[in-house]
Chimera marker file (.cmm) of the C-alpha trace (Angstrom):
<marker_set name="trace">
<marker id="1" x="23.382" y="-1.846" z="16.957" r="1" g="1" b="0" radius="0.5"/>
<marker id="2" x="21.835" y="-4.230" z="19.452" r="1" g="1" b="0" radius="0.5"/>
<marker id="3" x="19.491" y="-7.161" z="18.784" r="1" g="1" b="0" radius="0.5"/>
<marker id="4" x="19.305" y="-6.174" z="15.119" r="1" g="1" b="0" radius="0.5"/>
<marker id="5" x="18.076" y="-2.698" z="16.094" r="1" g="1" b="0" radius="0.5"/>
<marker id="6" x="19.718" y="0.676" z="16.041" r="1" g="1" b="0" radius="0.5"/>
<marker id="7" x="18.685" y="4.186" z="16.972" r="1" g="1" b="0" radius="0.5"/>
<marker id="8" x="18.426" y="6.760" z="14.241" r="1" g="1" b="0" radius="0.5"/>
<marker id="9" x="17.988" y="10.500" z="14.231" r="1" g="1" b="0" radius="0.5"/>
<marker id="10" x="14.554" y="10.987" z="12.618" r="1" g="1" b="0" radius="0.5"/>
<marker id="11" x="15.537" y="14.344" z="11.105" r="1" g="1" b="0" radius="0.5"/>
<marker id="12" x="18.662" y="12.917" z="9.482" r="1" g="1" b="0" radius="0.5"/>
<marker id="13" x="16.884" y="9.773" z="8.277" r="1" g="1" b="0" radius="0.5"/>
<marker id="14" x="14.002" y="11.897" z="6.960" r="1" g="1" b="0" radius="0.5"/>
<marker id="15" x="16.443" y="13.991" z="4.923" r="1" g="1" b="0" radius="0.5"/>
<marker id="16" x="18.010" y="10.785" z="3.578" r="1" g="1" b="0" radius="0.5"/>
<marker id="17" x="14.595" y="9.387" z="2.609" r="1" g="1" b="0" radius="0.5"/>
<marker id="18" x="13.631" y="12.614" z="0.827" r="1" g="1" b="0" radius="0.5"/>
<marker id="19" x="16.939" y="12.679" z="-1.091" r="1" g="1" b="0" radius="0.5"/>
<marker id="20" x="16.625" y="8.984" z="-1.973" r="1" g="1" b="0" radius="0.5"/>
<marker id="21" x="13.106" y="9.456" z="-3.350" r="1" g="1" b="0" radius="0.5"/>
<marker id="22" x="14.193" y="12.541" z="-5.289" r="1" g="1" b="0" radius="0.5"/>
<marker id="23" x="17.064" y="10.590" z="-6.866" r="1" g="1" b="0" radius="0.5"/>
<marker id="24" x="14.847" y="7.579" z="-7.544" r="1" g="1" b="0" radius="0.5"/>
<marker id="25" x="12.301" y="9.817" z="-9.279" r="1" g="1" b="0" radius="0.5"/>
<marker id="26" x="14.931" y="11.497" z="-11.494" r="1" g="1" b="0" radius="0.5"/>
<marker id="27" x="16.277" y="8.156" z="-12.726" r="1" g="1" b="0" radius="0.5"/>
<marker id="28" x="13.590" y="6.394" z="-14.706" r="1" g="1" b="0" radius="0.5"/>
<marker id="29" x="15.237" y="3.329" z="-16.128" r="1" g="1" b="0" radius="0.5"/>
<marker id="30" x="14.038" y="-0.270" z="-15.883" r="1" g="1" b="0" radius="0.5"/>
<marker id="31" x="17.439" y="-1.645" z="-14.814" r="1" g="1" b="0" radius="0.5"/>
<marker id="32" x="17.953" y="1.027" z="-12.135" r="1" g="1" b="0" radius="0.5"/>
<marker id="33" x="14.407" y="0.415" z="-10.896" r="1" g="1" b="0" radius="0.5"/>
<marker id="34" x="15.004" y="-3.337" z="-10.697" r="1" g="1" b="0" radius="0.5"/>
<marker id="35" x="18.202" y="-2.848" z="-8.703" r="1" g="1" b="0" radius="0.5"/>
<marker id="36" x="16.895" y="-0.193" z="-6.311" r="1" g="1" b="0" radius="0.5"/>
<marker id="37" x="13.181" y="-0.843" z="-5.824" r="1" g="1" b="0" radius="0.5"/>
<marker id="38" x="13.563" y="-3.254" z="-2.897" r="1" g="1" b="0" radius="0.5"/>
<marker id="39" x="15.916" y="-0.919" z="-1.042" r="1" g="1" b="0" radius="0.5"/>
<marker id="40" x="13.722" y="2.139" z="-1.618" r="1" g="1" b="0" radius="0.5"/>
<marker id="41" x="10.608" y="0.238" z="-0.518" r="1" g="1" b="0" radius="0.5"/>
<marker id="42" x="12.378" y="-0.975" z="2.646" r="1" g="1" b="0" radius="0.5"/>
<marker id="43" x="13.446" y="2.586" z="3.461" r="1" g="1" b="0" radius="0.5"/>
<marker id="44" x="9.815" y="3.724" z="3.069" r="1" g="1" b="0" radius="0.5"/>
<marker id="45" x="8.647" y="1.045" z="5.524" r="1" g="1" b="0" radius="0.5"/>
<marker id="46" x="11.302" y="2.030" z="8.067" r="1" g="1" b="0" radius="0.5"/>
<marker id="47" x="10.414" y="5.712" z="7.705" r="1" g="1" b="0" radius="0.5"/>
<marker id="48" x="6.749" y="4.917" z="8.263" r="1" g="1" b="0" radius="0.5"/>
<marker id="49" x="7.517" y="2.915" z="11.384" r="1" g="1" b="0" radius="0.5"/>
<marker id="50" x="9.625" y="5.795" z="12.699" r="1" g="1" b="0" radius="0.5"/>
<marker id="51" x="6.656" y="8.113" z="12.015" r="1" g="1" b="0" radius="0.5"/>
<marker id="52" x="8.745" y="10.170" z="9.624" r="1" g="1" b="0" radius="0.5"/>
<marker id="53" x="6.677" y="12.173" z="7.181" r="1" g="1" b="0" radius="0.5"/>
<marker id="54" x="7.939" y="11.320" z="3.718" r="1" g="1" b="0" radius="0.5"/>
<marker id="55" x="8.000" y="14.150" z="1.190" r="1" g="1" b="0" radius="0.5"/>
<marker id="56" x="7.267" y="12.585" z="-2.162" r="1" g="1" b="0" radius="0.5"/>
<marker id="57" x="8.806" y="14.424" z="-5.122" r="1" g="1" b="0" radius="0.5"/>
<marker id="58" x="6.436" y="16.301" z="-7.388" r="1" g="1" b="0" radius="0.5"/>
<marker id="59" x="5.911" y="14.448" z="-10.640" r="1" g="1" b="0" radius="0.5"/>
<marker id="60" x="7.163" y="16.598" z="-13.479" r="1" g="1" b="0" radius="0.5"/>
<marker id="61" x="5.840" y="16.294" z="-17.019" r="1" g="1" b="0" radius="0.5"/>
<marker id="62" x="9.162" y="16.617" z="-18.831" r="1" g="1" b="0" radius="0.5"/>
<marker id="63" x="12.728" y="15.382" z="-18.792" r="1" g="1" b="0" radius="0.5"/>
<marker id="64" x="14.330" y="18.384" z="-17.100" r="1" g="1" b="0" radius="0.5"/>
<marker id="65" x="16.658" y="17.378" z="-14.273" r="1" g="1" b="0" radius="0.5"/>
<marker id="66" x="16.514" y="13.679" z="-15.121" r="1" g="1" b="0" radius="0.5"/>
<marker id="67" x="19.427" y="11.347" z="-15.730" r="1" g="1" b="0" radius="0.5"/>
<marker id="68" x="19.839" y="7.741" z="-16.860" r="1" g="1" b="0" radius="0.5"/>
<marker id="69" x="16.392" y="7.621" z="-18.406" r="1" g="1" b="0" radius="0.5"/>
<marker id="70" x="14.901" y="4.968" z="-20.615" r="1" g="1" b="0" radius="0.5"/>
<marker id="71" x="13.076" y="5.647" z="-23.853" r="1" g="1" b="0" radius="0.5"/>
<marker id="72" x="10.129" y="5.516" z="-23.872" r="1" g="1" b="0" radius="0.5"/>
<marker id="73" x="9.913" y="7.140" z="-20.451" r="1" g="1" b="0" radius="0.5"/>
<marker id="74" x="8.059" y="4.956" z="-17.920" r="1" g="1" b="0" radius="0.5"/>
<marker id="75" x="4.954" y="6.558" z="-16.425" r="1" g="1" b="0" radius="0.5"/>
<marker id="76" x="5.806" y="8.313" z="-13.141" r="1" g="1" b="0" radius="0.5"/>
<marker id="77" x="2.440" y="7.522" z="-11.551" r="1" g="1" b="0" radius="0.5"/>
<marker id="78" x="2.789" y="3.818" z="-12.375" r="1" g="1" b="0" radius="0.5"/>
<marker id="79" x="6.268" y="3.794" z="-10.819" r="1" g="1" b="0" radius="0.5"/>
<marker id="80" x="5.037" y="5.531" z="-7.656" r="1" g="1" b="0" radius="0.5"/>
<marker id="81" x="2.098" y="3.138" z="-7.350" r="1" g="1" b="0" radius="0.5"/>
<marker id="82" x="4.381" y="0.126" z="-7.813" r="1" g="1" b="0" radius="0.5"/>
<marker id="83" x="6.762" y="1.415" z="-5.148" r="1" g="1" b="0" radius="0.5"/>
<marker id="84" x="3.899" y="1.949" z="-2.669" r="1" g="1" b="0" radius="0.5"/>
<marker id="85" x="2.622" y="-1.583" z="-3.363" r="1" g="1" b="0" radius="0.5"/>
<marker id="86" x="6.096" y="-3.043" z="-2.830" r="1" g="1" b="0" radius="0.5"/>
<marker id="87" x="6.477" y="-1.116" z="0.439" r="1" g="1" b="0" radius="0.5"/>
<marker id="88" x="3.064" y="-2.374" z="1.593" r="1" g="1" b="0" radius="0.5"/>
<marker id="89" x="4.048" y="-5.964" z="0.856" r="1" g="1" b="0" radius="0.5"/>
<marker id="90" x="7.325" y="-5.566" z="2.743" r="1" g="1" b="0" radius="0.5"/>
<marker id="91" x="5.606" y="-3.903" z="5.683" r="1" g="1" b="0" radius="0.5"/>
<marker id="92" x="3.376" y="-6.933" z="6.171" r="1" g="1" b="0" radius="0.5"/>
<marker id="93" x="6.386" y="-9.277" z="6.078" r="1" g="1" b="0" radius="0.5"/>
<marker id="94" x="8.776" y="-7.286" z="8.284" r="1" g="1" b="0" radius="0.5"/>
<marker id="95" x="8.349" y="-8.010" z="12.001" r="1" g="1" b="0" radius="0.5"/>
<marker id="96" x="7.793" y="-5.019" z="14.253" r="1" g="1" b="0" radius="0.5"/>
<link id1="1" id2="2" r="1" g="1" b="0" radius="0.2"/>
<link id1="2" id2="3" r="1" g="1" b="0" radius="0.2"/>
<link id1="3" id2="4" r="1" g="1" b="0" radius="0.2"/>
<link id1="4" id2="5" r="1" g="1" b="0" radius="0.2"/>
<link id1="5" id2="6" r="1" g="1" b="0" radius="0.2"/>
<link id1="6" id2="7" r="1" g="1" b="0" radius="0.2"/>
<link id1="7" id2="8" r="1" g="1" b="0" radius="0.2"/>
<link id1="8" id2="9" r="1" g="1" b="0" radius="0.2"/>
<link id1="9" id2="10" r="1" g="1" b="0" radius="0.2"/>
<link id1="10" id2="11" r="1" g="1" b="0" radius="0.2"/>
<link id1="11" id2="12" r="1" g="1" b="0" radius="0.2"/>
<link id1="12" id2="13" r="1" g="1" b="0" radius="0.2"/>
<link id1="13" id2="14" r="1" g="1" b="0" radius="0.2"/>
<link id1="14" id2="15" r="1" g="1" b="0" radius="0.2"/>
<link id1="15" id2="16" r="1" g="1" b="0" radius="0.2"/>
<link id1="16" id2="17" r="1" g="1" b="0" radius="0.2"/>
<link id1="17" id2="18" r="1" g="1" b="0" radius="0.2"/>
<link id1="18" id2="19" r="1" g="1" b="0" radius="0.2"/>
<link id1="19" id2="20" r="1" g="1" b="0" radius="0.2"/>
<link id1="20" id2="21" r="1" g="1" b="0" radius="0.2"/>
<link id1="21" id2="22" r="1" g="1" b="0" radius="0.2"/>
<link id1="22" id2="23" r="1" g="1" b="0" radius="0.2"/>
<link id1="23" id2="24" r="1" g="1" b="0" radius="0.2"/>
<link id1="24" id2="25" r="1" g="1" b="0" radius="0.2"/>
<link id1="25" id2="26" r="1" g="1" b="0" radius="0.2"/>
<link id1="26" id2="27" r="1" g="1" b="0" radius="0.2"/>
<link id1="27" id2="28" r="1" g="1" b="0" radius="0.2"/>
<link id1="28" id2="29" r="1" g="1" b="0" radius="0.2"/>
<link id1="29" id2="30" r="1" g="1" b="0" radius="0.2"/>
<link id1="30" id2="31" r="1" g="1" b="0" radius="0.2"/>
<link id1="31" id2="32" r="1" g="1" b="0" radius="0.2"/>
<link id1="32" id2="33" r="1" g="1" b="0" radius="0.2"/>
<link id1="33" id2="34" r="1" g="1" b="0" radius="0.2"/>
<link id1="34" id2="35" r="1" g="1" b="0" radius="0.2"/>
<link id1="35" id2="36" r="1" g="1" b="0" radius="0.2"/>
<link id1="36" id2="37" r="1" g="1" b="0" radius="0.2"/>
<link id1="37" id2="38" r="1" g="1" b="0" radius="0.2"/>
<link id1="38" id2="39" r="1" g="1" b="0" radius="0.2"/>
<link id1="39" id2="40" r="1" g="1" b="0" radius="0.2"/>
<link id1="40" id2="41" r="1" g="1" b="0" radius="0.2"/>
<link id1="41" id2="42" r="1" g="1" b="0" radius="0.2"/>
<link id1="42" id2="43" r="1" g="1" b="0" radius="0.2"/>
<link id1="43" id2="44" r="1" g="1" b="0" radius="0.2"/>
<link id1="44" id2="45" r="1" g="1" b="0" radius="0.2"/>
<link id1="45" id2="46" r="1" g="1" b="0" radius="0.2"/>
<link id1="46" id2="47" r="1" g="1" b="0" radius="0.2"/>
<link id1="47" id2="48" r="1" g="1" b="0" radius="0.2"/>
<link id1="48" id2="49" r="1" g="1" b="0" radius="0.2"/>
<link id1="49" id2="50" r="1" g="1" b="0" radius="0.2"/>
<link id1="50" id2="51" r="1" g="1" b="0" radius="0.2"/>
<link id1="51" id2="52" r="1" g="1" b="0" radius="0.2"/>
<link id1="52" id2="53" r="1" g="1" b="0" radius="0.2"/>
<link id1="53" id2="54" r="1" g="1" b="0" radius="0.2"/>
<link id1="54" id2="55" r="1" g="1" b="0" radius="0.2"/>
<link id1="55" id2="56" r="1" g="1" b="0" radius="0.2"/>
<link id1="56" id2="57" r="1" g="1" b="0" radius="0.2"/>
<link id1="57" id2="58" r="1" g="1" b="0" radius="0.2"/>
<link id1="58" id2="59" r="1" g="1" b="0" radius="0.2"/>
<link id1="59" id2="60" r="1" g="1" b="0" radius="0.2"/>
<link id1="60" id2="61" r="1" g="1" b="0" radius="0.2"/>
<link id1="61" id2="62" r="1" g="1" b="0" radius="0.2"/>
<link id1="62" id2="63" r="1" g="1" b="0" radius="0.2"/>
<link id1="63" id2="64" r="1" g="1" b="0" radius="0.2"/>
<link id1="64" id2="65" r="1" g="1" b="0" radius="0.2"/>
<link id1="65" id2="66" r="1" g="1" b="0" radius="0.2"/>
<link id1="66" id2="67" r="1" g="1" b="0" radius="0.2"/>
<link id1="67" id2="68" r="1" g="1" b="0" radius="0.2"/>
<link id1="68" id2="69" r="1" g="1" b="0" radius="0.2"/>
<link id1="69" id2="70" r="1" g="1" b="0" radius="0.2"/>
<link id1="70" id2="71" r="1" g="1" b="0" radius="0.2"/>
<link id1="71" id2="72" r="1" g="1" b="0" radius="0.2"/>
<link id1="72" id2="73" r="1" g="1" b="0" radius="0.2"/>
<link id1="73" id2="74" r="1" g="1" b="0" radius="0.2"/>
<link id1="74" id2="75" r="1" g="1" b="0" radius="0.2"/>
<link id1="75" id2="76" r="1" g="1" b="0" radius="0.2"/>
<link id1="76" id2="77" r="1" g="1" b="0" radius="0.2"/>
<link id1="77" id2="78" r="1" g="1" b="0" radius="0.2"/>
<link id1="78" id2="79" r="1" g="1" b="0" radius="0.2"/>
<link id1="79" id2="80" r="1" g="1" b="0" radius="0.2"/>
<link id1="80" id2="81" r="1" g="1" b="0" radius="0.2"/>
<link id1="81" id2="82" r="1" g="1" b="0" radius="0.2"/>
<link id1="82" id2="83" r="1" g="1" b="0" radius="0.2"/>
<link id1="83" id2="84" r="1" g="1" b="0" radius="0.2"/>
<link id1="84" id2="85" r="1" g="1" b="0" radius="0.2"/>
<link id1="85" id2="86" r="1" g="1" b="0" radius="0.2"/>
<link id1="86" id2="87" r="1" g="1" b="0" radius="0.2"/>
<link id1="87" id2="88" r="1" g="1" b="0" radius="0.2"/>
<link id1="88" id2="89" r="1" g="1" b="0" radius="0.2"/>
<link id1="89" id2="90" r="1" g="1" b="0" radius="0.2"/>
<link id1="90" id2="91" r="1" g="1" b="0" radius="0.2"/>
<link id1="91" id2="92" r="1" g="1" b="0" radius="0.2"/>
<link id1="92" id2="93" r="1" g="1" b="0" radius="0.2"/>
<link id1="93" id2="94" r="1" g="1" b="0" radius="0.2"/>
<link id1="94" id2="95" r="1" g="1" b="0" radius="0.2"/>
<link id1="95" id2="96" r="1" g="1" b="0" radius="0.2"/>
</marker_set>
């Protein structure tokens, strides 16, 4: 790390981003969202700046493969939209 910058391997970081989004999508709980949303949004901004194509998880209709969920289940589209909005806000406030 030098001058608050570090080099990353785009392929490795891309795999991390995909796995992070997959995990974030499988855990639909308000407390988990509150604790992780800022980190996930920051990772999305960094991936975008590195020109890494982010593979968003497919939104499934049921509970299969999910863990730590909240009842009633929050809407997946609303969560995805909120995360994109948070990432957009961070992108405008993070210097290039």
